[in-house]
N, C-alpha and C positions, 0 to 999 in steps of 0.2 A: 556918654550916650548909651553904650552897650549895657552898663549897669542899670540905667534907667529903664531900658526895654525889659531886661531880665526881671527887675523888681515888679514892674506892672504885670507882666505875664504870670509871675509867681503868685502875686496876690489874687489874680483872677482864678488861677488853677487851684490854689489852696483854699479857696472860699468854701469848697465842699470836700467832705471825706468820701473817698470813692472805693467801692468794692471792686473786685477783679473785673467783672463785666462792665461796671460803670467807667473805670479808668480806660479800658480798651475803647469803649464807645466815645468817651470824651476826647481822648487823644486821637482817635480816628477822625473825629469832627474837626479838631484843630489842624490835623495834617491836611485834611481836604480843603479847609479854608486857606492854609498856607499855599497849597498847590494852586488854588484858584487865583490868589493874589499874585503869585509869581508868574503864572501863565499870562495874566492880564498885563503885568509889568513887561514881560518879554514880547508882548504884542505891540508895545509902544504907547500904552495908555499913560496919560499924565498922572502924576501923583495927586494933583489937586482933584482930578476927576475921581480917583480912587477914594480919597478921603471924604469927598462930598457924597459918595455913594453909601457910606457907612452912616448908620443912625448915630445920634449923639452918644448913646450908650455903647454902641459898637466901637466908636472912635476911642472911647476911654479904654475899652477892653482889648481891642485889636488894632488900634491905630499904630501901635508900636511894630506890629507885624508888617504893616504897609511901609512904614519908615525903613525898617530893615531891608525890605525887598528893594527899595530904591537906593539903598547903600550898596547894593550888588550891581555888577555891570549888566548892561543890555547887550545881548548877543545877536549877531546877524544870521548865523547859520542854524538850521533846525536841530542839528546834533547838539550844539552847545546850549541851545535854549532848553532842550529836553534835560540835559545834564543839570543845568541851573535849577530847573523846576524840581527835579527829583532830589537834589541836594537840599534845597530849601524845605521841601516837604518833610524829608527825613530828619532834618535838623530840629524842626518844630515837634515832630512826633517823639523824637528822643528826649527832648527837653521836657515835654509833658509826662512821658513815662517815668522819667527820673523823679519827677515831683509827686506823682500820684500813686505809683505802684508801692504797695506796702508788703 
């Protein structure tokens, strides 16, 4: 499952060659999306609701991110929720930077 997620995101990210400014912008956008997805997950939204909120194209491109968010635990305390959100956001930013930075 993890290899499938990584493969999909790699294909999406590698579809374009990025300059320094472009990769920073693209990776910032991906990190922001990851943050939003995990915030929504930590607030208790259902995975079905999250997937249905994505367009068909976005499900192909970012559905893996939603799936990964739901593979992570749902926390009850604000402290642990913030930590989970930050870790998820940083993980996706790092992944993107490693793929796009030249």
